[in-house]
C-alpha positions as CSV (number, residue, x, y, z in Angstrom):
1,M,-16.1,-6.0,-0.8
2,A,-12.8,-7.3,-2.0
3,R,-10.4,-6.0,-1.1
4,T,-7.8,-5.7,-3.7
5,S,-5.4,-3.9,-5.9
6,S,-3.9,-3.4,-9.4
7,K,-0.3,-0.7,-9.3
8,T,2.3,0.2,-12.0
9,R,5.1,2.0,-12.7
10,K,7.1,2.8,-15.2
11,T,10.7,5.1,-14.0
12,K,13.7,5.0,-16.3
13,E,15.1,2.2,-14.4
14,T,11.6,-0.4,-13.7
15,E,8.7,-0.8,-15.0
16,I,6.6,-3.1,-12.8
17,A,3.0,-4.2,-13.1
18,L,1.1,-6.0,-10.2
19,T,-2.4,-7.1,-8.9
20,L,-2.8,-8.0,-4.8
21,S,-5.6,-10.0,-3.2
22,F,-5.6,-10.4,0.3
23,D,-8.9,-12.4,-0.1
24,G,-7.3,-15.3,-2.0
25,Q,-5.4,-18.6,-1.8
26,G,-1.7,-18.2,-2.4
27,L,-1.6,-18.5,-5.8
28,A,1.7,-16.0,-6.4
29,D,1.8,-15.8,-10.1
30,V,5.1,-13.1,-10.0
31,A,8.3,-12.9,-12.6
32,S,11.3,-10.3,-11.4
33,G,14.0,-11.0,-13.0
34,I,15.2,-12.0,-10.2
35,P,14.8,-15.3,-9.8
36,F,15.6,-15.7,-5.6
37,L,13.4,-11.9,-5.1
38,D,10.3,-14.7,-6.9
39,H,10.8,-17.5,-4.1
40,M,10.9,-15.2,-1.5
41,L,7.6,-13.6,-2.7
42,Q,5.3,-16.5,-3.8
43,L,6.6,-18.1,-0.4
44,L,5.0,-14.1,1.6
45,V,1.9,-15.4,0.0
46,K,1.4,-19.2,1.0
47,Q,1.4,-18.1,4.1
48,A,-0.2,-15.0,3.9
49,S,-3.2,-16.7,2.2
50,F,-3.1,-13.5,-0.6
51,N,-3.0,-14.4,-4.6
52,L,-0.3,-11.7,-6.5
53,E,0.1,-10.8,-9.7
54,L,3.1,-9.6,-10.5
55,K,5.8,-8.8,-13.8
56,A,9.1,-6.9,-13.7
57,S,11.6,-5.1,-15.7
58,G,14.3,-3.3,-14.7
59,D,17.7,-2.4,-15.1
60,L,19.1,-5.9,-14.1
61,E,22.6,-5.8,-15.6
62,V,23.2,-2.3,-13.5
63,D,22.1,-4.1,-10.0
64,L,19.1,-5.6,-8.6
65,H,18.3,-2.8,-6.2
66,H,16.7,-0.9,-8.6
67,T,14.1,-3.9,-9.0
68,V,13.6,-5.0,-5.5
69,E,13.7,-1.7,-4.3
70,D,10.7,-1.1,-6.5
71,T,9.6,-3.3,-6.2
72,G,8.8,-2.9,-2.7
73,L,7.0,0.4,-2.8
74,V,4.6,-1.4,-5.6
75,L,3.7,-4.3,-3.1
76,G,3.2,-1.4,-0.6
77,D,1.1,0.9,-2.7
78,A,-1.1,-1.9,-3.6
79,F,-1.0,-3.8,0.5
80,S,-2.7,0.8,1.7
81,E,-5.0,0.6,-1.1
82,A,-6.1,-3.1,-1.0
83,L,-7.1,-2.1,3.1
84,G,-9.3,1.0,1.8
85,E,-10.5,2.3,5.6
86,K,-8.7,-0.1,7.3
87,E,-11.6,-0.4,9.3
88,N,-12.7,-4.6,10.7
89,I,-9.7,-6.2,10.7
90,Q,-7.6,-7.7,13.1
91,R,-5.1,-4.9,13.0
92,Y,-1.9,-6.3,14.6
93,A,0.0,-10.5,14.8
94,S,3.0,-11.6,16.0
95,A,4.7,-15.1,15.2
96,S,8.2,-16.5,15.8
97,L,8.5,-18.9,12.6
98,P,10.6,-22.1,12.4
99,M,12.8,-23.0,9.1
100,D,14.8,-25.5,10.2
101,E,18.1,-24.3,12.5
102,A,16.9,-20.8,11.6
103,L,13.9,-18.9,14.1
104,V,12.7,-15.7,13.3
105,M,10.2,-13.3,15.3
106,A,7.4,-10.7,13.3
107,A,5.2,-8.1,14.9
108,V,3.5,-6.3,12.3
109,D,0.6,-3.1,13.5
110,I,-1.4,-2.0,10.6
111,S,-1.0,1.3,12.4
112,G,-0.4,4.0,9.1
113,R,2.5,4.7,10.3
114,P,5.3,3.3,8.7
115,F,8.5,1.9,10.6
116,L,10.9,-1.1,10.6
117,D,12.9,-2.6,12.7
118,Y,14.6,-5.3,10.5
119,D,17.5,-7.0,13.9
120,V,18.8,-9.2,11.2
121,D,22.5,-10.4,10.6
122,L,22.7,-12.4,7.5
123,P,26.0,-15.1,7.8
124,R,27.3,-14.6,3.9
125,E,26.6,-10.9,2.1
126,E,25.8,-13.0,-1.5
127,I,23.0,-15.8,-2.1
128,K,23.6,-16.4,-6.0
129,G,23.8,-14.1,-6.9
130,F,21.8,-11.6,-5.0
131,N,23.7,-9.1,-3.0
132,V,21.2,-10.1,1.2
133,D,21.3,-6.5,1.7
134,L,18.0,-6.3,-0.9
135,V,15.9,-7.4,2.0
136,A,16.2,-5.4,4.3
137,D,15.9,-2.3,1.4
138,F,12.8,-4.6,-0.3
139,L,11.5,-4.4,3.2
140,Q,11.9,-0.8,4.6
141,A,10.0,0.2,0.9
142,F,7.3,-1.6,1.5
143,V,6.6,-0.1,5.0
144,S,7.4,3.0,4.1
145,K,4.1,2.2,1.0
146,A,2.3,0.2,3.7
147,G,2.3,2.6,6.6
148,I,2.9,-0.1,8.5
149,T,4.7,-0.7,11.4
150,L,6.9,-4.3,10.8
151,H,9.2,-5.5,13.4
152,L,11.7,-9.0,12.3
153,R,14.3,-10.0,15.1
154,L,16.2,-12.8,14.0
155,L,16.4,-15.4,17.1
156,A,18.7,-18.3,15.3
157,G,19.9,-19.5,12.8
158,R,23.3,-19.8,10.9
159,N,21.5,-20.6,7.2
160,T,21.7,-16.9,5.0
161,H,18.8,-18.7,2.6
162,H,17.2,-20.6,6.5
163,I,16.9,-17.2,7.5
164,I,15.7,-14.5,4.6
165,E,12.9,-17.8,3.9
166,A,12.1,-17.3,7.1
167,V,12.0,-13.5,7.0
168,F,9.5,-13.9,4.3
169,K,7.2,-16.4,5.2
170,A,7.7,-15.6,9.1
171,L,6.0,-11.6,7.7
172,G,3.3,-13.8,5.0
173,L,1.8,-14.9,7.8
174,V,1.7,-11.7,10.1
175,L,0.2,-9.9,7.3
176,G,-2.4,-12.3,6.9
177,Q,-2.8,-12.5,10.5
178,A,-3.4,-8.7,10.8
179,V,-5.9,-8.3,7.9
180,T,-8.3,-10.9,8.8
181,R,-11.8,-9.6,9.1
182,N,-13.0,-9.3,12.2
183,K,-15.9,-7.6,13.4
184,Q,-15.5,-4.1,15.2
185,G,-14.5,-1.8,12.4
186,I,-11.9,0.6,13.2
187,P,-9.2,-0.7,15.1
188,S,-8.9,2.5,17.1
189,T,-9.5,4.3,20.1
190,K,-8.6,7.0,18.1
191,G,-11.7,5.9,15.3
192,V,-8.9,6.4,11.6
193,L,-5.4,4.4,11.2
């Protein structure tokens, strides 16, 4: 059974079309109009071994926020749909991921309960026009629609780019592990997630 989802979102601020497949090869064809976001999504998908196609346009002349947040919302929605009934998945995963001097810990529970604990202080406010506060906005949007619990902690680091890269790689790694198939049905004593 294919674990894929295609989603679109059109507002007065953005238009996004996205296809996500869990059982992929880490291939990303992404064009959001925001090169830094595209790069981070490529890293996430590669570490997760997902496939992702994304075409987004937005009012970038106003701010990057609408496009970044709405991309998180659509990706989270597709993630939730691709999970289906959440049967036969690992559910939990955690990892500490290094990127040169940066070290980030990520832990996820595909619980059906959206929660983000983002404890990542970034030294710089901007990377080539990308306000780094948008990372937390993207993650909050993703978590809220995906219905997952996500903890991210910065354990070490001084280079903002390396830290954010470690965040997205760690996220991809734990998401890929958490959706790994197993044979235990619904991974909850409640019988539902």
